[in-house]
N, C-alpha and C positions, 0 to 999 in steps of 0.2 A: 417563706418564699425561697425557691432553690437559688443557690449561689452559682454563678457561671464565670468561667474564665475563657480566654481565647481558645485554648486547646480543647476544652469541653465543647465549645460551639463547633469547632472544626470536626471533632469526633462525631457529633450529632449529624453534621452535614454529609458525612460519608455514607449515610443511608440514601442520599439522593443520587441516582444514576443519570448519566448523560442519556437523553432519550434515544432508545433503540440499541443501547450498548450495556455491557455488564460493568463497566468501570465507573467509579464515582467521581463527582465534580471536584472534590478536594484533591484526589490523586492526580488529576489532570491539570491542576494549577489554575482552575477558574476562579477560586476564592483568593482574592488579592489582599483583603483587609477585613479584620473583625474588630469592632469597637463595642465594649460592654460599658454601659452607663446606667447603673441602677437596674431597673427592670426593663430597660430598653437595650436591645442588641441590634446593631447595624452591621450588615454584611455587604461588602462591596465585591462584585465580580466583574470580570471582563470576558466577553464571549465574542468570538469571531464567527459571524453567520449572516446570511442574508434572509433567514427565516425567523420573523418575530415570534412565531408560534413556539419555537424551541426555547427561546428565552423566557416566554411566558410560562411554559410548563416547568422549567427549572425554578423560576421565581415562586410559583405556586407551591411546588413540592418542598422547596426549602423553607418557606414560611410555615407550611403545615408541620414539617419535622421539628422546627424550633418551637412552635406552639405546643406540640405534643410533649416536648422535653420540659415544658414549664416556663418558657420565655413569655412574659406577659405582653411585651410590645416588640415583636420581631419586625425588622425593616430590612428588606433585601433589595439592593440596588444593582442593576446590571448595566454596564457600559457595553453597548452593542456596537461592534465594529464590522464593517464589510471586509472581506479578504483583501481588497485593494488598499484599505486603510491600515492594515495590520502593521505594527511597528516591531522592531527586534525586541525579543523578550516577552512579547504579548501576542499570542496567536501565531498562525503559520508565518514563516519567514523563508526567504530564499537562502540557499546554501552558497556561501561566497565562492565565486569562480565557476558556478554551475549555471548554465543558461536555461536548460529545461529539465524538469524532473517528471518522469512518467511512471505511474504505478501500473503494474500488471497484476490483475486480481482475478479471483474466481469465487463463486459462492460455495463451491465444494471441492474436495480433493479428488485427485485421480483424473483430471481433465487435461493434464499436460501443460499446466500453467508455467512451470519452471522451464520446460522445453521451449515454450513460446518466448519467454523472457530471455533465455540464453541466446536463442537464434535471432531474435529481434535485435539484441545488443550487438551481436557479431555483424549482422546485416548493416546496421547503422555505422559501425566502424569501417566496414568495407566500402561504404559510400563516401568515406573521407572525413567523417565526424570523429571528434574525441569523445569516447564513451566510457562510462563506468557502469558496473552492475552490482547492486547491493542485494544480497540474499537476506530478506527480512523475516524469513521463516526460521525462527530461532529453534523451534522444537524439531523440525524436520528439514534441516538444510540439505540442499542437493547441488548447489552451484560448484562446490569444491570438486565433487565427483565428476560433474558434467564438463569441467575444464581440466580434469586430470592432474590436480595439484593437491598436495598435502603439506605445503609450505606453512610456516608460522609467520605471521606478519610481525614487522619490526616497528619501532617508533622513531620519529625524526627528532631534531633538536628542539622542536616546539611541543614535544610529547603528543604529536598527532600520529595516528596509526597509518603506516604506509601500506596501501593496498597491494595485493598480489597482482602481477601483470601476466596475462595470457591472451593469446589471439588478438593482440592490439587493444585489450580492454584492461581497465582497472577493476579489480574484484575484491569484494569483502563478503565473508560468510562466517557464520558460527562454525561451519565445517572446518575452517582453518584453525580454530581455537581448541577443538575437541580431539581427543584420541579416537581413532577409528572404532566405531561401534559404541562409543560412549554417549549416553543420553544427556541432553541439556535439561537439568533439573532446576527450574527457575520459578520463583513465585512472582506475583504481579509487579511489585516495585522493581525487581531485577530485570524483568522483561522490558519495562519502560526504560530503565537505565541503559541496557544494551542497545535497544532500538535507537535511542537518542545518540549514543556513542557512535553507532554505525553511520548515522546520518551527519552528525555535526563534528565528530572528532576524528574523522578519517581524512587524509590529505587527498581529497578528490580533485581539487582544482589543478589545472583548468580543464573543464569539460563542456562540451556542447550538450550532451545528454547523460543523465543519470537514470538508469532503469532500476526500479524497485520491484523485486520479486516478492510479492506479499504472500503470507500464509493464506490457506483457504478460509472462507468464512468472513465474519464481520465483527471481530473481537477487539481485544485491548490493543494489540499491535497496530491494527488498522487505524484505530482512533488516535493512538499516539502519533502516528505518521501524519494524519490529516490535520491534527492540532499543532504539529511542530513545524512542518515544512510546507511551503507554497508549491503545490503540485501544478504542473502545466496541464495535467489531465490523466485519465485512467483508461487502460485497455482492459476489456473484460473478456476472459477466455471461457468458452463453454464447449460442450459437445452437442450434437443435434437433438438428443432425446429430451423429453419434457422434464425428466427428473433433474437433469443438469440445468435446464433453463429456469426452473423454479428457483434454484439457489443463485443463479446468475442475476435474476431480478433483485434478489436481496442485496447483492453487491452493488448493483446499480443504484438501488434505493439509498444505500449508505452514502455513496458519493454525492448523490443529489442532496441529501440531508445536510452534508458538510460542505456544500458549495464547490464541489470539484467536478469539472466537466468530464463527461464520458466521451473519449475520442473515437470509440468504435468497438465493435465486437469481432473477435477472431474465433471462428468455429474450427476447433481441432478435431482430429479423427473423423473428418467430414465424410469420407468414403474410402473404399478400398478398390484399387484398380488391379485386376488380376494380371500378372506379368505374362502369362501364357497366351491369353486371348484379348487382353485389353478391355474386358468387360468390367463395368463399374458395379460395385455392390455397396448399398447404403446400409451398413451394418447397424448403425445406431439411429437409423431414420434419416430423413432428408428435409432440408429447408428450415430447420428449427432456428438456426442462427439468423438467417435472412428475415424470417418472420419477426423475430424479437428485435432485430435492428430496425425494421420498418416501424414496429410499434413504438419504439423509443425515439424514433426519428434521428438515429445515429448511423454512421456508415457500417456496413459489413466489410471489414477490412480485408478478410481473406478466409478461404476454406482450405484447411491443411489436410491432405490425405493421410491415411494410415499407411506407413511404410516401414519396412524392416530396417532400412538404413537410418531412419531418424532415431529409432531406439538404439541401434548398435553404436552409432556415432556418439550419442550421449553417454552410453555406458563406457565407451572407450576414452572419454575425456576430450572429445573434439566435436562440437555441434555441427550438424549437417551442413549449415551454410558455409562453414569453414572447410569441412572435410570433402564435401561434394557440392560446390556452388551451382552446378548445372542440374542437380537433382530436382524433380518437380516440386517437392516440398520446400526445398531451399529457395526456389524461385518465388514461391508464395510468400515466404518470410521476407525476402528482399523487396517484393512489391508492397508489403505491409509497411516496411521501414520507409520506403520512398514516399508512401502516402502520408505517413505521420510527419516526416520532415516537411513535406509540402504544406500540410495543415499548420504546423507549429511555426514554421519560419515565415509564413505569410500572415500570421496573426489571426487566422480564421476561427480558432477554437473559442 
């Protein structure tokens, strides 16, 4: 009969992935206790979800993995908590001093998600809210460039990272920690560690809103975030064409699976209005964002036109809402911010 210890059982359970993601249940801290008594192994997990099917899948796969490893009597127990019942240290939790946390996400790269996140944050700040912006794209950070800063963050007396301040915002990004042009070479555990540091060890408070600029896709960073912090909701960024909408649906599915409400869709690069004659050109198609929002029964928060000024202002380190608040695109971002404030502060999400 094989002999097992706690570490051997945990190593075996690393073959069980969280449903729909690439990261394993051990790395995300779901396994709270392992007890080995002769040929019986009992595993206790805690899972924050409103979907019993997810817990059932994890339980079945964990039992199968343990049986395949030679455990004669595998017992897997899962304590299922709803997000509202989550307690500090187990499942998603609020960040002290932060009222609302909004994730800005996309299913694919190149749709202007960081541009939307940056301008949304500035628009919220201009409306009178205290706002922070956290660049969670560790491999491709862009917030430092978009706000024209290469400062290095300092630490306070409590060893918390002091965020960089620009345009009335508190900012944190891997771009502030790397030399210009240097890549972030990070393996899975380090990705999780940096993500959690940016969320929990930065002196964000007091804030009304913390905007999280997520990397594209539905990978480990996204799951770390939804398992670590209690999100008020997510904003999905897409462009009108079907190839972007396919991936946007995956992002929506991820948030639904992890019990995060989708606050709405922003369609970026929606159309181009020719300056010379005012004629509208639907370069990437039309109506895709509206149709997807209707299908998902969530608001279409805004349609942002393609404008040279949006790109130029981002490259120059001053988002268009700050650089030119009367610009048509800036007005769209401001309306999106106002709608989100209304939804979250009225408790309608």
